[in-house]
Each structure stands twice: as C-alpha cells, then as structure tokens.
N, C-alpha and C positions, 0 to 999 in steps of 0.2 A: 505495501500500499504506501502509495505517495503521502507523505507524510503534510508537509505541505499543500495538496491541494484537495487531500483527503480521497483519492476516486482511487478504486478499487480495481489495482492491474495483473491480478493472479485473471491464467487464462482456465478453460478448463480442463488440463495438464496438468494443471498447478498438482506439487507432491503435500500441498496444507487439503485440498477438498478432502480426502478424506476424514482425515481431525476434524475440520471444520464441521462436515455431517455427525460426531461423536458429540460433539459441542452442542447442536442441534439437539439429540438424543439427550443428553443430559439435561439441557433445559424442557422436553418434553413433559410436561409436568407443573400442574397446578402449584402444587404449592412449594415446586422450587423457584417457580416467576415471581412469587408472592413474596417468597424468602428474601428474593433479591428486588424485589422493589421496594422491602422494606427498608434494606441497608445500605439504602440511596441516603439515607436521612445522617450514616453510621454508622458504629458497631455497637452490638449490641450479645449481647450473656444468648441462651436459648431460654432461657426463661420469657424473658422479653419480645423472642421473637417468637416462642409459643402462641402469648397471648394478641400480636400485634398479626400473625397468619391464620387464629385461631385452629392451631392445635393441638397436640398434647407435644410437653417436650418429649418423650419419647420418640416421635414420630420426626420432629423438627429436627434433634441428632443424627436421626440418620437421613434425613438427604443432606443436615449438612456437613457431614462424611462426605458421603456422595456427589458435592460441591467442594468440595478440600481437593478430594482428589481429582475432579478435573481441574484445580486450581483457577478455579471462578472467584473461593472465598479462600479468607486465608486466618488463620487465630492469634491470638495474646492473652494471655496468661496475667490473671492478679489472685493472683492469694489462689485458693480455691477454685476461680471463675476465669472461665472460657472467654472469651469477648473475642467478636465475629465480623471480618467485615472484605469488601468486595477489595479483591487482587489490583483493580482497573480501573478504568471506563469505561470497556469493554461490554461485559456483559450486562451491562445498567444499560448501555446505549443498545444490545442487541436488543435487552425486551420492551425496552418501550417504543422499537421499531416493528417490535410486532408486536403490542398495544394498538399503535398506527394503526397495525395492518389489519386488524381485527376490528378498529373502527369502521374501517370503512368496509365491513361486513355488514353493519350495520346500518349507513348512513350515506343518500348518494352521494352528499357531501358534508363528509369529517368533519370537528370541530376543531381536529387540526390545523386544519388547511381554510378554515376564517378565522384562525387563532381567536375565538371564543373557551378554551379547555385546553386547561393542561393535563397529561396524564392521570395526576390522580384526578384528578374530576370523572376518565372514563373509568378509573379502579371502580370508583362508589359508584355510580351506573350498574357496571357489569354484578358488581355483586350482588347488585337487587336484584339484577337481571335472572330468572330463573335459571338456573342450570350454566351460570356466569360465574358460582361461587360454588366449591368444589371441595 
C-alpha cells in the first residue's frame, strides 16, 4: 500500500491474498466486531469489554484470544488485571468500512454519504434491528 496516497497497489497475485482471507475469517463474528468497535475508545479489561458487548467474560476471553492470535489486539498487564487494545488502526478501519458497506444494504443513500451519521449512530440502529444484535 502506498502510504502517501492510501491506494492499494496489491494485485490478485499478491502473497497477502490468503492472509487477507484469514483476517476476514477472523472478523466474521459479530462479537469480535463489537469488541473491535468497543476498543476504538481505548484499552479495556475483559470485564469492561464483556459489559460493553453484552457477552459473558468467558466468551469475550475466548474471542480476545483469537484476536490476539491474529495480532489484532495486544495486552498490557497491571497487577492481576489484563487490558486489551487494538494493535493498530487497520482493524478499526476495516470494521468501520464493513459497517459502512452494511449501511448500503439498508438505505439507498447511506447516512455516511450524506454526512449525517457516524458509525456509532449506525451501530445503535443495527443493535435495535431484529437480527442486528447477535
């Protein structure tokens, strides 16, 4: 990727295609997407994340282990507590763009094209939609 222009220069023969598929597979879970959205605000403990995403701490821990394996999150230990954070902005951006793409399925002219709504507004709408929260 050309950092100055932010244009992807990889072609179909890129050695990274299979790895990109693995990233998509890793993110193909609503709890993991919610964890990434929650971590945009900064580092959080398992308990804080569990509360934020509406899942049990055990389930969140299992998802965090997979995200850590995929190098999407990293940890910092403080005493007996472990705090998680996003490794970089790429997963955050990827998830935001996926949410924007989902918005296209709901509206002819999505709010992000009209400049009317942020991803957070869309998240609230999806959470209230039957089948939106899993």
